[in-house]
C-alpha positions in Angstrom: 0.0 0.0 0.0 2.9 2.4 0.7 4.4 1.9 -2.8 1.0 2.6 -4.4 0.5 5.8 -2.4 4.0 6.9 -3.4 3.0 6.4 -7.1 -0.5 8.0 -6.8 0.6 11.2 -5.1 2.8 12.6 -7.9 0.2 11.4 -10.5 -2.5 13.4 -8.8 -0.2 16.4 -8.7 0.5 16.0 -12.4 -3.3 15.8 -13.2 -4.0 18.9 -11.2 -1.2 20.7 -12.9 -2.0 19.7 -16.5 -4.8 22.4 -17.1 -2.5 25.1 -16.0 0.2 23.9 -18.4 -2.2 23.8 -21.3 -3.6 27.2 -20.5 -0.1 28.6 -20.2 0.8 27.1 -23.6 -2.3 28.5 -25.2 -1.7 31.9 -23.6 1.7 32.0 -25.1 0.2 31.2 -28.5 -2.4 33.9 -28.2 0.1 36.6 -27.0 2.5 35.5 -29.7 0.0 36.3 -32.5 -1.6 32.8 -33.0 -5.2 33.5 -32.1 -6.2 37.2 -32.2 -9.5 38.8 -33.1 -11.4 42.0 -33.4 -14.7 42.3 -31.6 -17.3 45.0 -32.1 -20.1 45.3 -29.4 -23.0 47.6 -29.9 -23.1 50.6 -27.4 -26.4 52.5 -27.6 -26.7 54.2 -24.2 -27.0 58.0 -24.1 -26.1 60.3 -21.2 -26.5 64.0 -21.8 -23.4 66.1 -21.1 -25.2 69.0 -19.4 -27.9 69.5 -16.8 -30.2 72.5 -16.4 -27.8 74.2 -14.0 -25.4 74.7 -16.9 -27.9 76.9 -18.7 -28.8 78.8 -15.5 -25.1 79.5 -15.1 -24.8 80.9 -18.6 -27.8 83.1 -17.9 -26.5 84.3 -14.6 -23.3 85.6 -16.2 -25.1 87.5 -19.0 -23.3 90.8 -19.6 -25.1 94.0 -20.6 -25.2 94.4 -24.4 -24.3 90.8 -25.2 -25.8 89.2 -28.2 -27.8 86.1 -27.3 -25.5 83.8 -29.3 -22.6 85.2 -27.2 -24.6 84.5 -24.0 -25.1 80.9 -25.1 -21.8 80.4 -26.8 -20.9 77.4 -24.7 -24.2 75.7 -25.1 -24.1 73.1 -27.9 -26.5 74.1 -30.7 -27.6 71.5 -33.2 -29.2 72.6 -36.4 -31.2 69.6 -37.5 -32.2 70.8 -41.0 -29.6 72.3 -43.3 -29.3 72.2 -47.1 -25.8 73.7 -47.4 -23.8 70.6 -48.5 -22.8 72.4 -51.7 -22.2 75.8 -50.1 -19.0 75.8 -48.2 -19.1 79.5 -47.4 -22.6 79.1 -45.8 -21.4 76.2 -43.6 -18.6 78.4 -42.1 -21.0 81.2 -41.4 -23.2 79.0 -39.2 -20.3 78.4 -36.9 -19.6 82.1 -36.6 -23.1 82.4 -35.2 -22.5 79.8 -32.5 -24.2 76.8 -34.3 -21.8 73.9 -33.5 -23.3 70.9 -35.3 -25.4 70.5 -38.4 -27.6 67.7 -39.8 -26.3 68.3 -43.4 -27.7 67.4 -46.8 -28.3 69.3 -50.0 -30.9 68.9 -52.7 -33.9 66.8 -51.9 -36.2 64.4 -53.7 -34.7 64.8 -57.2 -31.8 63.1 -59.1 -29.2 65.8 -58.3 -29.6 65.0 -54.6 -27.5 62.0 -55.2 -24.5 64.3 -55.9 -25.2 66.5 -52.8 -25.6 63.3 -50.7 -22.0 62.4 -51.8 -20.8 65.9 -50.9 -22.5 65.6 -47.5 -20.5 62.4 -46.8 -17.2 64.2 -47.8 -17.9 67.0 -45.4 -18.7 64.5 -42.7 -15.5 62.4 -43.3 -13.4 65.6 -43.0 -15.1 66.9 -39.9 -17.2 64.2 -38.2 -17.5 66.3 -35.0 -19.4 69.0 -36.9 -21.8 67.2 -39.1 -24.4 64.5 -39.0 -24.9 63.2 -42.6 -28.3 62.9 -44.1 -29.4 61.9 -47.6 -32.4 62.5 -49.9 -31.3 61.3 -53.3 -33.6 58.3 -54.0 -36.8 57.8 -56.0 -39.9 56.6 -54.1 -41.7 54.8 -56.9 -38.9 52.5 -58.0 -37.3 49.6 -56.2 -33.9 51.3 -56.8 -35.0 53.8 -54.1 -35.3 51.2 -51.5 -31.9 49.8 -52.4 -30.3 53.2 -52.2 -31.8 53.8 -48.7 -30.6 50.4 -47.4 -27.1 50.9 -48.8 -26.7 54.4 -47.4 -28.0 53.3 -44.0 -25.6 50.4 -44.0 -22.7 52.7 -45.0 -23.3 54.9 -42.0 -25.6 57.8 -42.8 -27.3 58.9 -39.6 -30.5 60.5 -40.9 -32.9 60.3 -43.9 -34.2 63.4 -45.5 -35.4 65.9 -46.2 -37.9 63.9 -48.1 -40.7 65.6 -50.1 -43.6 63.6 -48.7 -46.2 66.0 -49.9 -46.2 69.5 -51.4 -48.8 71.7 -53.0 -47.9 75.2 -52.2 -44.1 75.3 -51.9 -42.6 77.1 -55.0 -39.6 74.7 -54.9 -40.8 71.4 -53.5 -44.1 71.2 -55.3 -42.3 70.6 -58.6 -39.6 68.1 -57.6 -39.3 65.0 -59.7 -39.2 62.5 -56.8 -42.0 64.2 -54.7 -44.6 61.9 -53.2 -48.3 62.7 -53.5 -48.8 62.0 -49.8 -46.7 60.8 -46.8 -47.7 57.1 -47.3 -47.2 57.0 -51.1 -45.1 54.8 -53.3 -42.3 53.0 -51.4 -42.4 55.3 -48.5 -43.9 52.6 -46.2 -40.9 50.3 -46.9 -38.5 53.2 -46.4 -40.2 54.0 -43.0 -39.7 50.3 -42.1 -36.0 50.5 -42.9 -35.7 53.7 -40.8 -37.2 51.8 -37.9 -35.0 48.8 -38.4 -31.8 51.0 -38.4 -33.2 53.3 -35.7 -32.5 56.3 -38.0 -34.8 59.3 -37.9 -36.5 60.5 -41.1 -37.2 64.2 -41.9 -40.4 64.8 -44.0 -41.5 67.9 -45.8 -45.3 68.0 -45.7 -47.4 70.9 -47.1 -50.0 71.9 -46.5 -49.6 70.9 -42.8 -53.3 70.1 -42.5 -56.0 68.0 -44.4 -55.3 65.0 -46.5 -51.5 65.0 -46.2 -51.7 64.9 -42.4 -54.3 62.1 -42.5 -51.8 59.9 -44.5 -48.9 61.1 -42.2 -50.8 59.9 -39.2 -51.4 56.6 -40.8 -47.7 56.2 -41.4 -46.8 57.0 -37.8 -49.4 54.4 -36.5 -48.2 51.8 -39.0 -44.5 52.3 -38.0 -44.4 52.8 -34.3 -40.6 52.0 -34.1 -39.8 54.8 -36.6 -38.8 58.3 -35.5 -40.6 60.8 -37.7 -39.5 64.4 -37.8 -42.0 66.9 -39.2 -39.8 69.4 -41.1 -40.4 73.1 -40.3 -43.7 72.1 -38.7 -44.3 75.6 -37.4 -44.3 77.1 -40.9 -47.8 78.1 -42.0 -49.1 76.1 -39.0 -50.6 76.7 -35.6 -49.5 75.5 -32.2 -52.9 73.8 -31.8 -52.4 71.7 -35.0 -49.0 70.5 -33.8 -50.3 69.8 -30.3 -53.0 67.5 -31.7 -50.4 65.4 -33.5 -48.0 65.3 -30.5 -50.6 64.1 -28.1 -51.5 61.2 -30.4 -48.1 60.0 -31.8 -45.2 59.3 -29.4 -42.9 58.7 -32.4 -43.3 62.2 -33.7 -40.6 65.0 -33.4 -41.0 68.6 -34.4 -38.4 70.5 -36.4 -38.9 74.0 -35.2 -37.8 76.5 -37.8 -37.6 79.4 -35.4 -36.5 81.9 -38.1 -39.8 81.5 -40.0 -41.9 82.3 -37.0 -39.7 85.2 -35.8 -38.8 86.9 -39.1 -40.8 85.7 -42.1 -43.5 88.2 -42.9 -45.9 85.4 -43.7 -45.9 84.2 -40.1 -49.0 85.1 -38.1 -47.5 83.7 -34.8 -44.7 84.7 -32.5 -42.1 82.6 -30.8 -43.9 83.2 -27.5 -47.0 81.5 -29.0 -45.1 78.2 -29.3 -43.2 78.2 -26.0 -46.0 76.7 -23.9 -46.3 73.8 -26.3 -42.5 73.3 -26.3 -42.6 73.3 -22.5 -45.4 70.8 -22.5 -43.4 68.5 -24.9 -39.8 69.3 -24.2 -38.6 65.9 -25.4 -40.1 66.2 -28.9 -38.9 69.6 -30.2 -35.7 70.3 -32.1 -34.4 73.5 -33.7 -33.2 74.3 -37.3 -32.2 77.0 -39.7 -33.5 75.4 -42.9 -30.5 77.2 -44.3 -32.3 80.5 -43.7 -34.9 79.8 -46.4 -36.9 83.0 -47.0 -34.9 85.0 -44.4 -31.2 85.8 -43.9 -28.6 83.6 -42.3 -28.3 86.0 -39.4 -32.0 85.9 -38.8 -32.2 82.1 -38.9 -29.4 81.9 -36.3 -30.7 84.7 -34.2 -34.1 83.2 -33.9 -32.7 80.0 -32.5 -31.1 81.8 -29.6 -34.2 83.9 -29.1 -36.1 80.6 -28.7 -33.6 79.1 -26.3 -33.7 82.2 -24.2 -37.5 81.9 -23.8 -37.4 78.3 -22.6 -36.8 76.9 -19.2 -33.3 75.7 -18.6 -34.4 72.0 -18.9 -36.3 72.5 -22.1 -33.6 74.7 -23.6 -31.0 71.9 -23.2 -33.3 69.3 -24.8 -34.4 71.5 -27.7 -30.9 72.9 -28.3 -29.2 69.5 -28.8 -30.1 66.7 -26.5 -33.3 65.4 -28.2 -31.7 65.0 -31.6 -28.4 63.8 -30.1 -30.2 61.0 -28.3 -31.6 59.8 -31.6 -28.1 59.6 -33.0 -26.3 58.1 -30.0 -28.8 55.2 -29.7 -28.2 53.9 -33.3 -26.4 50.6 -33.3 -23.5 49.9 -35.7 -24.5 48.2 -39.0 -23.2 44.9 -40.3 -21.3 46.7 -43.0 -19.6 48.9 -40.4 -18.7 46.0 -38.2 -17.2 44.0 -41.1 -15.3 47.1 -42.3 -13.9 47.7 -38.8 -12.8 44.1 -38.4 -11.0 44.1 -41.8 -9.3 47.5 -41.2 -8.3 46.6 -37.6 -6.8 43.3 -38.7 -4.9 45.2 -41.4 -3.6 47.6 -38.8 -2.9 44.8 -36.4 -5.2 46.4 -33.8 -6.9 43.4 -32.1 -9.3 45.0 -29.7 -12.8 44.8 -28.4 -14.7 47.9 -29.4 -17.9 49.2 -27.9 -19.5 51.5 -30.4 -22.7 53.1 -31.7 -23.2 53.9 -35.4 -21.6 57.4 -35.1 -18.6 56.1 -33.2 -18.2 53.3 -35.8 -18.1 55.8 -38.6 -15.4 57.8 -36.8 -13.3 54.7 -36.0 -13.6 53.6 -39.7 -12.3 57.1 -40.8 -9.4 56.7 -38.3 -8.5 53.2 -39.5 -8.7 54.2 -43.1 -6.2 56.8 -42.5 -4.0 54.5 -40.4 -4.0 51.8 -43.0 -3.8 54.0 -46.1 -0.1 53.1 -46.8 -0.3 49.4 -45.8 -0.3 47.0 -48.7 -2.7 44.0 -48.8 
């Protein structure tokens, strides 16, 4: 029995030691470059940078004679509707007036929009911290349009629109080649479904903002509860009461508030103060825009944004200024195309990491990796 115990003791020790030896060998293989991988995990949480005390602090330090854009210079301002992709001088002017970020596109709902969509992406790739790329160059009556929307969303565009979902009175939009007859026309239902799948908001031009177009718009919102609809310049030629009736019925509706129209367009019969109670009632559903100063000047479009901000409570001001739209961006997950591109470029750069990314972050990483690997041969 003593000889058997002497034999079994080292055997048990060797069996216990064996897993550690195997793990050590495998670890050496991994660290030596044998088994390495790139992992991309979706990250779609959103935490706003500022709280209402930040706005109160800006207001408390207001100096006599200051322009409002100077008072709120440190407050992020996000223009969610801007057509200046082909107008480089205009883009620089917005920054001079304290508008930090722009949802950028160019032409809408016509063939030449394909070219301005491309320009938008170029601006975005050069300055991703300043722009959110949108696109509108797709037909709504042909299957090609659905393919374009899917491809652009996969690529990394963060917004759809402005889409001409209905127009009777606009001197520009009413005659566009790819204009819809109503907001549920053609392939728009399939496009709304894609927007919901990719969690990307869609900006719709609808005029008139009452009657039959709105009936179809409401149907679209009911049929696509997972899609975030943004009613472009909803306050133009429209009343606070009409907007309120839509907001109380549709939780997936957001309002693009073109402050410059209400404040400075002579066709407006309302004032900014007329809309403030509604914005305070639905502070999570309003966003601000310049519409590139359509019908007014650049200065007026920018000035009206800050006049609106100044009329709102600190909490609502933050949400309307940037947080409502920013939340829609930061909650978008990365696409399969983005993930595959990151894996391929990271492997090429020999960066074997686990990334936690949303769609915007994935775009910015891809731009970084493209630059990093530009000189590396396959």
